[in-house]
N, C-alpha and C positions, 0 to 999 in steps of 0.2 A: 297597338293594341294591347289595350289595359289586363293586368293582370286579376282574373278571380279568383275568392278563394271561396273553396267549396265546404260544404257542411261537410262533418263527421261521421260516420259509421260506428256501429261499437257491436266486435265481434266478440267472439269466446277466445279467439286468440289475440287479443290488442284494437287497439282502436288507429284508424288512418286516417292522414286527412294529406290533402291533396291542394298545390296551388298551381297551374299550369295555366296555361293560352288554351280554348277553348280548342281551336283547329287540330294545335299539337297533342292536345289528348285526345282526340276523337282518335288522328293518325296512328297514335302509338297502344290505344287498350279497346279497342272496339274489334280485334283479332281474336278473342275467343273467351269466357267465361269464367276462366277460375280465378283471373288477378282482378276481375269486375268484382265478385263476390265483395259483398257487405259498403261498396264506394260507391256515391252519388258521380255520375258526368253530368256534366253543362249541357247545355244545349248549343246548337248552333245561332251565330247572332244572324240578327235580321228582324226577329218578332219581338214583339213585348212580351214582357209578364219575366215570371219566373218559373223557370222550368228543367226537371231532371229527369234521371233513368236509372234506377236501384234496382241492384243486383243483389238476391238473399239464398242465404241456404235452402236446402228441402225441395228448391218449385222444383218443378218437371217439364218448363218454357219460360220464356224471356217475357216480361209482362213490364208495360209502361204505362205509362201514367202523365198526364201533363201537369204541370205544375208552374204558377206563374213565374217568369222569368227576363229579368229587364235585359234583353238582346236579343232574343229568339226561341224557338221550340224544338224539341224532336219531333217528328212525324211518326205513325204506324208504320210508313212506310220502311223507317231504319230499322225500326222493330224486329220488323218482318226479315230483312237483309240479317241483321246478325242471328236471330236464330235459324236460318235458312244454314248461315256461314257454319254454326255450332253444333248443328245436326249434324252435316256432311262431314265435319272434320270429326265426329264420336262415332258415324258408323263405317268410316275409314280405318280408323284404328283398331274397331271389332270384327273386322276381314283380314285385318293384316296378323293379328292374335290367331285366328282360328286357323288362315292358314300354315303358321308355325308350327302349333297345333299337330294336324293334320300331318303334317311332312314329317315330323318327329312320328309317330304312331306305325306310319310305314315303314321307316328306318327300321324297325323295333319286329316290327311286321314279317319283314322279308328283309335276313341278314345277307351280307356279302355273299354269293355262291363258288367257293373252295375251288369248282373246277372251271368256273367262269375267270376268277385271279389266273387259274396255273394259265388258262387261255389265252390271259392277257400276256402274263409273263413270256410265253409261245413267241409275241410281237418281236420282229427283227429289235426293232428303236426301245421298246421300253429294257429287252432284257441286257442290250449292248449295257446302258448307263446302267443300269441298276449291278450287273454283273464287273461292272468297268470299276463301280463307287468299291462294292466288297473287295473284288480281288487287290484292289488298292487299302485298302483298309487292312485285308490282312499283310497284305504286303508291309504296314509299318509295322503293324504288332509282332511280327517275325524281326526282323529287321534292330527292333527296339534294341537289343543288348549289344548289336553289334556296332549300330553308332552311337551308345554310352562307354563303349571301348574307345571310339576314335574321339568323342570330345569328351569324356570326365576321368580316361585313362591314362592317354599318349597323348595328350595335347602337346605338350610343350616337349617334345620331343621326337615324333614324329616328322619328317621331311615333307614338304610338298609335290616332291613326286610320290613317295609312297600314299599320300594321303587321296591324290589322284586317281591311281592305279584301284585302291580297295573303294571307290566312290564306284567301279566300272562294274565290280564281281556281283554277279548273279545267284551265285546261291551261297546256303551256309559253311560245304564243303569246301568253298574255293574259301572263303572269308575265315575257315578256323585255319585250311592251311598257311593264308596270307599271314597269319597273328604268329604261327608258327614260325614260321620264315623271319619275320617280321625282330622276334628275339633270338631268332639265330644267329640272326647279320649282327648283332651287338654281345654276341657270347665272346667273351675273350679266350676263349682257350672253344673253338668249334667241334661238334661231333659228341664235345662233354655233356655228360647228362646233369652237370652242375651250369648253372647259368648264374653266376655272382652279380652282373649285371642287371640282371632284373628282380634280384632280391633283395640290391643295395634298390634298385626305382621304388618298391613297394614299401622298403621298409621307409624312404624319407620322405615317402605319401602319409606312412603311419606319422610319422615326427613330425613334419608337419600340420596332420589333421588336429596333434593333443595341443602342439604350442603357438600357433597361429591361426585360429579361430577367432573368428568376431562378426555373429550376425549370419554367416555363409563357414563352409569346412574351408580348413587351413590351406587344402592344398590351391584352393583358389584364387586364395591372397598373394599381393604381391610375392610379400615376405615366404610363402611357400613355394610360389615358381618359382625363385631364386633359388631357394635349398632343393631343391628336386631337383634342377637342370646343374648345377653346380657343387654340391654338396656344402656342407658346414663353412661359414665364411674362415678365413686366418684369424681374424681379431672383429672384436663388436665394440662399438661403442654405446651403449643401453644410457638415454636417457628415456626410462619410463612413466617422469609423470611432468617430463618438462622442466620449465623454470628459469632461474638464472642462469645464464649462457655469457659462456666470455666468447668473443668471436676468432677466431683467427686473424692476422692477417689478409689471408687469401680474401676474407669475408668484408672486411672491412675494420676491426678491430671494435673495442667499446664494450658494451653489457647490454644487455637486452633480456628479455624473457621468452621461452621458445614453448610449443608446443611440445607431447611426446614423439620423441624423433629415435631411430636407430641410424649409424655407419657400418656398413660394412668393408668390409677392406679382405682382397682377396689379392695373395702377392703375383699371383701370374692365374690366367684364364685362357685357355688355348683357343687359339681364335680373336680374342678380344687382345689380349695386352698382357703387360706390369701395374703393379700395383693399381688395382682397380677401387674405386671407393661408392659405393653405393649407398644411397640414401632416403630414410622411409621415415614418411611424418602421418600424424594422426593427429589432423587438424581439426574433427570431429570430436574427439574424445572422446573415440566409443571403441578402442584398438584397433578400428580397421586404419592399419597403416598401409600409406600406397608409393609408390617407390616415383622419386621428383627427381628431375630434372634440375630445380630450381636450389642452390642451397638457401636461400633466402625463403621458401615456404614455410620453415617451421619456426620463423620468428613471427610470436604471438601480436610483436609491436607493431608489425611491418606497415597496419593502416592508422594509426594512431599519431596524431602531428605530435610534433617533440619532444616521444615517446622513444626508449632505443635505439638513441641515432648513433651512427658510429664512430670512430674514435676522427673517421677522416671529415662528415659529416660537422662535428661541433669543431674542427681545427679548420672547416671552411675550405680547405682543399681538395674537395672532392671535384671531381670532374661536373658534377653540379653543384650546384650551391643549395639544395637543399632536399631533406626526406624525398620528397617526391620527383627529383631526379632519376629515383631510380627503376621510378616502372617506364623510361623511357631507354633501356638497355634494349641494345639489339642481340641479345646474347643467349635470350630466353632465359637469364635470373631477373632477380628483384634486391641485388645484392650491391652495394656499392665498392668502387675501387678501394684501394688501402690508401697509406698515405700520401704516397707517390703517385695516388691513379690510373695502377696498371693491376692487373690480374694475373694467377698462374695459368697456364698452358693447359691446366686440364679444366680452365671454365672459357675455352672456347667457343663458340659458338657449334660449329659444326664436331671439333673433338665429341662435344656432349651426345648432339645430334647421331653421331657415328657409333657412339657409345652406348645411347640408348635404345637404336636400332640392332645390334646387334647382339645385345644382352638377350632379346627374346627370342633370338634365331634359334633355332633347331640345333643341340650339340652336334659335333658331325661324327658319322658312325667308327669310332676308333675305340681299340680296345689299350694302349699303353700303360694306364692307368687302375690295368684291373690283372689278376692272378687266379688261374685257374686252380682247385685245388685235386690232386690226382688222391683215384681210390682204389681199395682193394678190389680181391675175389673172393668167393662164396665154395665152401663146400657141405659136408654133412655130419650131423647131428640132436645131440641133446644138447640146450643152452636155455635155464629161462631167466624171464625177463620180464618189464614195467613198460608198458607205452600210454603212453596218454595225447588229446588232440583239443585243442583252445583254437578258438576265433577270434581273430582281432581286427574292427573294422577297416577298410583302407580307402575306396569308395562306393559307392551303392552297389557296380558291378563285381566289386575284387575285393576277397575276404583274406588273410594274413591269417594261415594256419599255421600254427607252430605244431609239431611233432615232436614231443619229448621218449626218447629211452630213458632207461634205467638198468642198470644191472650191478647184480653185487659182485665186489671186488674177490669176496672171496670162491667164487666159481670160476673164476677167470685162472690160466695154470702162467707160474712167472717161472723166468729162466735167470739164473745168473749169468752176468756178464761182466768178469772182472770186477765184483762188488757190488755190479747196480742191478738190480730185480727188474726183469723184465718182459714186458706183458703188449699182446695187441689185440686190440674189437675191433672186427673189419660188421660195417652195421649196410646194407642194402634197404632201399625202401624206394619204393614203385606203388603211383597211385592210379589208377584204373577209374574209367566212368562205367557206368550200369549197363553200358553199351559192349564193352570191354576195351573200350578205346585207349592208349597210354597217354595220361596228362603229362603225370610228371615222375621223377625217375631224381635218386640220389644216393651217392658214397657215402662213405665216410671209413679212416680207416681212425681207431685210436691208440694212443703209444700211454704205456704208463709205465715211469720207470721212478725208481725209489732205491733209497740205500740199502744194503740189507740188514740194517739194526730196526729199520721202519715198516719193515714190512708187517710184522703183526699187526701194525697200527690201521696199514692200508687196508690189508684186508678187512677189516670192520666195518671197514668203509664202504659206498655204493660211487659207481662211474656214470655219471649225468651227460648224454649229447641228444641236443635239439636244432632241427633243422626247419626252417621256417618258410612255408610254400602258399604264393598268392594262387588262391583259386576261384571260383564264379559259385555261386550260389548252386548248390545243386547235391546230390545224392554220388557218393562213391567209392570207392572198395580202398585201404589201405594195406599193402603188404609188408610186411616188415620181416629179412632176415638178416642174424645176427652170427657172425662165427670167431669164435676164439683161434686165433690164426696156430696156436701154438700147436696147441692138441685137437685142433680139426672139431671142437667139439660147435654143434649150430641147433639153433634154434628158430623158430619162423612163430609168426603169428598175424591175423586177416582182422582187421578191424573196418565196421561200417559208418560210414562217418555222412553227417547232414550236414552243409556250408551254410548257414540262415542266411537269407534276404530279407537287410537290413531295415530298407526302404529309405524313407525321406520324411515319412509326417509323425510316423507313431514313435512313442518315448522308446527304448530298446537300450539293449547292455549288451557288451561285450561276455565272454567267460570270464565267469569270475573263477578267478586264479589264488589256491592258498599257495605262497611259499614259501621255502626256506632262505631266501635272502629276498630282499628286495632295498634296492638301492641305486641315487644317484649314478650318471656315469660323465665323467669329461666331455666336453663339444668336440675333441677330436675322435672320444669312440662311437657319439653317437650311429645310431644305422650301419652297425658293425660288431658282427662275431655273434654267437647263439644267445640267447636269453636276454636278448635285447627287442626294447618296446620302447619307440619315440627314442628319449632322451633317459629311461630308466631302463636299469636293468633288473630282470622279474625270474627268477629261478623256481620252477613249478617245483611242489612235492609231488610227484607224480602219484605216489599212492595216498595223499593227504595223511601222513602219518608224521608225529611229532615228537619230541622229549621234550621234560617239565626245564633243560637247561639249554631250551632256542627258543625262536620267536616268532610269531605268526606272522606272517606276511600276508596282508589282503590286496589286491589286485583287481578295477575295476574301468573299463569306458563306459559313460553313458552316451548316449547319440540323441542326436534331433528335440533338443531343451527348448520351447517356448520361448522367444525370445519378443520382451514388452515395447511396444512401437516407440514410446518415449523415452526411456532408459536405454537402449538398445541393449537391453542386459537380463537375464533370465531371471528366475527367483525357482529355486530350488532350494529341498529340503534333503539331507542325508545322515539316518540314522544308521548306528551296529548292534546289530544284538545275538548276544550267543546265550543255547540255552545247552542245560545237558536233562535228558528223558524227560523234555514238556517242561523243565524248572528256569525260568528266566535269570543269567546270573550277569547278565553287562546287557545295558541297555543304554546306549550313549551317543549322543548328533556330535555331526560332523564341525569343525572348527570352523565357525564363520568366516575367518579369514583366508580361509582356502577354498569356501562357497563363494566368492564373489569373484575369484580365479576363472569363472565357470563362463562360459558363453554356450551355442550350441550341443559342446562336446563338455565333457567332464571326467576328469579321470579321478577313482576313489585308489588313493593307496594311503595303507595304515599295517602299523606294525605294534603287536602288543606281548607283552612277555606270558607264558604259559607256568612260572611258579607256583601261580597259587592252586593249579588247576591238578584235581586226580586225575591216574589212568580211566580212561575211559572213551567214551564216545560221545559227540560234542556237535552243533549247528551253528553254524555263524549264517543270519541272515542279511543282507542289506536293502535296505528300504528308503525307495528314492520317492519322493513328491515334488511333481513340476505344477507349480501352483499358478502358471500362466494358460498351461495347456488340459487342466485339473486330468494329470493323468499318473500314475503310482506304477513302482516296480517294486519287487519284492525279491530276488533269485537267493538261492543259500546251497549251502554244500554241507557238507559232514566230513569232521576231521578228527581221530585218534590222539588221546595222549598216553603214551606209553614211559 
C-alpha cells in the first residue's frame, strides 16, 4: 500500500504533519478527539476523490465534509461513530469526578466515631495485633540501653555463655543485676568498692576513641579493639605515610612502596602465645587501618608488574618465576619466599589462622595482672575541701566521669616520724541514683611524707586526688567524705551531677577543662593512674584559679564531626578567645596541622602563659565550626588570675 502525505494544519501550538498509511492512521488516531485536533485524516481506500476529515478547537461536535480524494471517502456513518465514542468517554469522566467529590464531602461531614473506634478495638482480632505491636515497640524501646551495653560497651570481653544468658533476661532489674555481677567477676579484688579492671577497660575505650577514630569511633576499629582487649603493645613499628620499605628476608627481601601500616608486638598474650606480631594496614589512605593476616597486603606495588619485586624474584630463585606466582600461595599471603624459597614459622597457614581466630576471642576472666587498692575508714569533724566533676564520652551509653578533690595541705595535721613529716588523708565517695540505688563507691588513702625542713613549703601547696568512674547518662548524687587520719577532722559534701547524653549525630563536646598541668604520657602509662585521659595527663584546676607564673591548660574533646564522603575527612575550624570584662584579649585559630589529624572526634589541647595578664577574672571560649554539618559549638569557662 502506498504512503500518503497529508496536508498540514496550523494550530496555535505549532504545525503538525503526518505521513502514514490510511489504515494504520485510522486504527491509531480514531479513539479520541484531543490528539486529532487540527489534523486532517485521510479516508478509507476504495473510492475515488480526495476526501479528508478535519478536527478544530472550539467545536462542540465533530463535523465532516467530503473532500475529493484519490482512493476513498469517509462516510457520515464513520463520523457519527467517532462522535458517539468521544461523548461516551466524556460522560464517564464527568461521572467519575462527581463520585470522588461526593465521597470526600461525606467523609468530612461524618468523621469517624470515637466510640465506634473503641468498639472496633475491643474486637479480639484487632486488639490482639495492635496490642502486640505496641508492646513490642515498647519492649524494644526499653531494651535499647541494655542492647547498647551488650553491643557497644562490652562486645570484646563478654563470653558467649554470658551473652546467651543476658539475652534470656526479661526485666530491667535482672539486667542491672547481671551487669553488676559481670563486672564483679572481673574485679581483681572481689568485694572491694573499687574495680580497677572496669576502670581500666573504660580508660582504654577513651584512649582508642581519641587515637584510632577514622570515619567511625576508635573503639570500633581493629586497632581500638586490640588495644581495649590487650592494652598497649610492647613495641610499635609505625609507618604513618607508607613509602619506601625494605622487606625483611621473611617477606622475600628487596624494596617496594607501601601503604600506611603499623606493626604491634606483644611479648606475651595469655592464651595466645609469645612474640605476637599484629599488622594493621590502611589500604584506602584514609586512616582506616584494619588487621591483616597477609604481610603482602601493605605492598602498594603488589599489582604493578615489574615494580617492587622481591630479591628472590629479581634473582629468579623464588618458588615461582614471576611476581604473579605470589597469588598462588596456599597460606593466605601474597608474599614471595626468601632467596632459599622458605618462609618463617609464623607465616604458616594454620599458625596464622589460629592466631587470627584467638586474637578476637574474649579474654579469659582472670585477675593475675591487676592489683587492688586498699582503702581506709572514716570518722567525724570539719575539714574544708573543693571538688569538681567532668565528663568525657566513652561510648553512646557510657561517660567517663573524673571526680577531682582538692584540699589545702595547711588544713592537714603532720606528725614527725624520725625527721619525716607524715600526714594521711582518707577519701570516701559514693554515687547513688535518684532512687537511692548505690551505683558506685570508691575509697582512697593519700599519704604525704616530706622532709622536716621542707614542711613550710609543702604546707603552702594543695593535695589533689582524682577518681574516674564510668557512668550512664542520667542524674546522680555524689557524696564525698574526707578525713584527716591523724586528728580525726572530717568534711563532707553532696553534689548533684548530670551525666550528659552525647548521642550520635549532633555536634557535641566534653567538659571544657582548665588545667594547671597538661602533658603527653609514655605509652606504658596510658590508661593508668589519676588525671589520665587517653594518652594525655590532664590535671584540672579544681577552682579554676591560677597564678601569673603558671600556664593555663585547655583540654576538650569534640564529638560527632561530619565526614566528607569523598575525602573521608572532616572540615572543622577551631578558635580560642579570652576576654576580661567583656573586652577581647585573644582571638587565635587552631594550628591547621593539628586540624588535619581530626576524624569524627577531635581533641583540643592548648597551653598558654599568663605572665602578661593582670590579676582578675577572665573568660576563655572555644569556638568550633563543623563545615560539613553546618553546626557550631562555643563552650566557655571562667578563671581567676592571682
